[in-house]
C-alpha positions as CSV (number, residue, x, y, z in Angstrom):
1,M,-18.6,-4.4,8.5
2,C,-15.1,-3.1,9.0
3,E,-12.6,-4.3,11.6
4,L,-10.5,-2.3,14.0
5,L,-7.0,-2.8,15.5
6,G,-5.4,-0.6,18.2
7,M,-2.4,-0.8,20.4
8,S,-1.3,1.0,23.6
9,A,2.1,0.2,25.1
10,N,4.4,1.6,27.8
11,V,7.5,1.3,25.5
12,P,7.7,1.8,21.7
13,T,6.6,-1.5,20.3
14,D,6.0,-2.9,16.8
15,I,2.6,-4.2,15.9
16,C,3.7,-6.4,13.0
17,F,2.4,-9.6,14.6
18,S,-1.1,-8.4,15.1
19,F,-1.1,-6.4,11.9
20,S,-0.2,-9.5,10.0
21,G,-3.3,-11.2,11.2
22,L,-5.5,-8.2,10.5
23,L,-4.2,-7.9,6.9
24,E,-5.4,-11.4,6.0
25,R,-9.0,-10.5,7.0
26,G,-8.8,-7.7,4.3
27,G,-9.9,-9.9,1.4
28,N,-8.4,-13.3,2.3
29,T,-9.9,-14.8,5.5
30,G,-12.4,-12.0,5.7
31,P,-14.5,-9.8,3.4
32,H,-13.0,-6.4,4.3
33,K,-11.5,-5.7,0.9
34,D,-12.4,-2.0,0.5
35,G,-9.2,-0.4,1.8
36,W,-7.1,-0.3,4.9
37,G,-5.0,2.1,6.9
38,I,-2.7,2.4,9.9
39,T,-1.4,5.3,12.0
40,F,1.6,5.2,14.3
41,Y,2.4,7.9,16.8
42,E,5.9,9.2,17.4
43,G,6.0,11.9,20.0
44,K,3.6,14.7,18.9
45,G,3.7,13.5,15.3
46,C,2.3,10.4,13.5
47,R,2.9,8.4,10.4
48,T,-0.2,7.2,8.4
49,F,-0.2,4.7,5.6
50,K,-3.4,4.1,3.6
51,D,-4.5,2.2,0.5
52,S,-7.9,1.7,-1.1
53,E,-6.7,-1.8,-2.3
54,P,-7.4,-4.9,-0.3
55,S,-4.9,-5.2,2.6
56,C,-4.1,-8.9,1.8
57,T,-2.7,-7.9,-1.6
58,S,-1.6,-4.3,-1.0
59,E,2.0,-3.6,-1.7
60,I,1.9,-0.7,0.8
61,A,0.7,-3.1,3.4
62,K,3.6,-5.5,2.7
63,L,6.0,-2.6,3.1
64,V,4.4,-1.7,6.5
65,K,4.5,-5.3,7.7
66,A,8.1,-5.7,6.7
67,Y,9.2,-2.4,8.4
68,P,8.8,-2.8,12.2
69,I,7.8,0.8,13.1
70,K,7.8,1.1,16.9
71,S,5.2,3.2,18.6
72,C,3.3,3.4,22.0
73,S,0.0,4.2,20.3
74,V,-1.4,2.7,17.1
75,I,-4.8,2.7,15.3
76,S,-5.5,0.5,12.3
77,H,-8.6,-0.3,10.2
78,I,-9.7,-2.6,7.3
79,R,-12.8,-1.5,5.5
80,Q,-15.9,-3.2,4.2
81,G,-17.6,-0.2,2.6
82,N,-21.2,0.6,3.2
83,R,-21.4,4.4,3.2
84,G,-19.3,6.2,0.5
85,R,-17.4,4.8,-2.4
86,V,-14.2,2.9,-2.3
87,C,-11.4,5.5,-2.5
88,L,-8.5,6.8,-0.6
89,E,-10.3,9.7,1.1
90,N,-12.9,7.3,2.5
91,T,-10.2,5.1,4.0
92,H,-9.7,5.0,7.8
93,P,-8.0,6.1,10.1
94,F,-8.9,9.8,10.0
95,T,-6.8,12.4,11.7
96,R,-7.4,16.0,12.7
97,E,-5.6,18.6,14.9
98,L,-7.0,19.5,18.3
99,W,-5.0,21.7,20.8
100,G,-1.8,21.1,18.9
101,R,-2.2,17.3,19.0
102,E,-3.0,14.9,16.1
103,I,-6.2,13.1,17.0
104,T,-6.7,9.8,15.2
105,Y,-10.0,7.9,14.8
106,A,-11.4,4.7,13.2
107,H,-15.0,3.4,13.2
108,N,-16.6,0.1,12.7
109,G,-20.3,0.0,12.0
110,Q,-23.0,1.8,10.1
111,L,-25.2,4.8,11.1
112,S,-28.7,5.8,9.9
113,N,-30.5,9.1,10.1
114,Y,-27.3,11.0,10.7
115,Q,-28.2,14.1,8.6
116,D,-28.5,16.1,11.8
117,L,-24.7,15.8,12.4
118,K,-23.6,19.2,11.1
119,P,-20.1,20.1,12.4
120,D,-19.1,23.7,12.1
121,F,-15.3,23.7,12.4
122,Y,-14.2,20.2,11.2
123,K,-15.4,19.2,7.7
124,P,-15.2,15.7,6.1
125,V,-13.0,15.2,3.1
126,G,-14.8,12.1,2.0
127,N,-18.4,11.1,2.1
128,T,-18.7,8.4,4.8
129,D,-20.9,8.4,7.9
130,S,-17.7,7.5,9.8
131,E,-15.7,10.6,9.0
132,L,-18.8,12.9,9.5
133,A,-19.2,11.4,13.0
134,F,-15.6,12.0,13.8
135,C,-15.9,15.7,12.7
136,W,-19.0,16.0,14.8
137,I,-17.3,14.5,17.9
138,L,-14.4,16.9,17.6
139,D,-16.7,19.9,17.1
140,E,-18.7,18.9,20.2
141,I,-15.4,18.6,22.2
142,R,-14.3,22.1,21.1
143,K,-17.6,23.5,22.2
144,K,-17.5,22.0,25.6
145,Y,-13.8,22.6,26.1
146,P,-12.7,25.9,24.4
147,K,-9.3,25.4,26.0
148,K,-7.4,22.2,26.6
149,P,-8.2,20.8,30.0
150,S,-5.3,20.0,32.3
151,D,-6.4,16.3,32.4
152,M,-7.2,14.8,29.0
153,K,-9.0,11.9,30.6
154,V,-12.1,14.1,31.0
155,V,-12.0,14.8,27.2
156,F,-11.9,11.1,26.4
157,R,-14.7,10.4,28.8
158,Y,-16.8,13.1,27.1
159,A,-15.9,11.5,23.7
160,A,-17.3,8.2,25.0
161,K,-20.5,10.0,26.0
162,L,-20.8,11.4,22.5
163,A,-20.2,7.9,21.0
164,K,-23.1,6.7,23.1
165,Q,-25.3,9.3,21.3
166,L,-24.1,8.0,18.0
167,Q,-24.9,4.4,19.0
168,A,-28.5,5.5,19.1
169,K,-28.2,5.9,15.3
170,G,-26.7,2.5,14.6
171,V,-23.6,0.4,15.2
172,F,-20.7,2.5,16.5
173,N,-17.5,0.8,17.6
174,M,-14.7,3.4,17.8
175,L,-11.0,3.8,18.5
176,L,-9.7,7.3,19.3
177,S,-6.2,8.4,20.2
178,D,-4.1,11.5,20.8
179,G,-0.9,9.5,20.9
180,I,-0.9,9.2,24.7
181,Y,-4.3,7.8,25.4
182,V,-6.2,5.2,23.3
183,L,-10.0,5.1,23.8
184,A,-12.0,1.9,22.8
185,V,-15.8,2.3,22.6
186,C,-17.9,-0.9,22.1
187,S,-21.3,-0.9,20.4
188,N,-21.5,-4.6,19.7
189,N,-18.1,-6.2,19.1
190,L,-14.7,-5.2,20.5
191,H,-12.1,-7.2,22.4
192,W,-8.8,-6.4,24.1
193,I,-5.8,-8.2,25.7
194,T,-3.0,-6.9,27.8
195,R,0.3,-8.8,27.5
196,K,2.8,-8.4,30.3
197,A,5.3,-10.6,32.3
198,P,5.4,-13.5,32.4
199,F,5.1,-13.5,28.6
200,G,4.3,-16.6,26.5
201,E,3.6,-17.7,22.9
202,A,0.8,-16.3,20.8
203,R,-0.6,-18.0,17.7
204,L,-2.5,-16.0,15.0
205,I,-5.9,-17.2,13.8
206,D,-5.6,-15.9,10.2
207,A,-2.0,-16.6,9.4
208,D,0.5,-19.4,10.1
209,L,2.5,-17.4,12.6
210,I,3.6,-17.9,16.2
211,V,5.6,-15.5,18.3
212,D,7.3,-16.1,21.6
213,F,7.0,-12.8,23.3
214,K,9.5,-13.8,26.0
215,K,12.1,-13.4,23.3
216,E,10.7,-10.1,22.0
217,T,10.1,-8.2,25.3
218,T,11.6,-7.1,28.6
219,P,10.0,-8.0,32.0
220,N,8.8,-4.4,32.3
221,D,6.8,-4.2,29.0
222,I,3.1,-3.8,29.0
223,V,1.3,-4.0,25.6
224,T,-2.5,-3.9,25.1
225,V,-4.0,-4.9,21.8
226,I,-7.6,-4.0,20.9
227,A,-9.4,-5.8,18.0
228,T,-12.9,-6.2,16.6
229,R,-12.4,-10.0,16.9
230,P,-9.6,-11.9,18.7
231,L,-6.5,-12.2,16.5
232,T,-5.0,-15.2,18.4
233,D,-6.6,-18.6,19.4
234,N,-4.4,-19.5,22.4
235,E,-4.9,-16.4,24.6
236,S,-7.8,-15.1,26.7
237,W,-9.2,-11.9,25.2
238,H,-11.6,-9.7,27.1
239,K,-14.9,-9.2,25.2
240,M,-16.3,-5.7,25.9
241,A,-20.0,-5.3,26.7
242,A,-22.3,-3.3,24.5
243,G,-22.1,0.4,25.5
244,E,-18.8,-0.2,27.4
245,F,-15.7,1.9,26.9
246,V,-12.1,1.5,28.2
247,L,-9.4,4.2,28.2
248,F,-5.8,3.0,28.0
249,K,-2.6,4.9,28.7
250,L,0.8,3.2,28.2
251,G,-0.8,-0.2,27.9
252,V,-2.8,0.1,31.2
253,A,-6.6,0.6,31.5
254,V,-6.9,3.9,33.4
255,Y,-10.7,4.3,33.2
């Protein structure tokens, strides 16, 4: 299956350290060689980089890793294709507009018997079960909330309920963000860690790289990283339970 990576932080932060570990799993230390992508939010806008090549050898991935883009909300994905061919349009993350915000999504898992998912407004560009599920989720949100609620937390809680319905069709781990909130939904395998003062060293599992976060942060920084599997071997990651979801804002779990 694919692997997910997300970040929620209270200050613009680069994700180069975690991203470096994830890239190695895309065809080197892992089998996820069918493309990769990453989306960084900057205000109401976002930058997305994608490639259908393995992330461990992708020249675009090398560019992103070498260019420390700072963001408070990031979603990334490496793909091991099972539904849909290997091509750019089937590469995560996927993004659509909702109420004047860019909504970004990535999925890990595989669905069956999903032909009843028939979104009206949002249409898939590719032919994956993942993108179809994303379009269906956004359609259902639009039906329930014709106008944007004053509190977006209710929207993300509803998105988690919709994800629960999709979990009845198979494995459905999901990351969803509007650039302010980052929602993590666990079907069978998702972990997260929050780094804050006092900071220490972190050592990647998949690459020979150690970072001393005391030298890279201020005492007020809060950074949460979400990953399918822990990316470091000297830190304590929280393993989410099946069916659990966590909503993060500015690095802090708010629901």
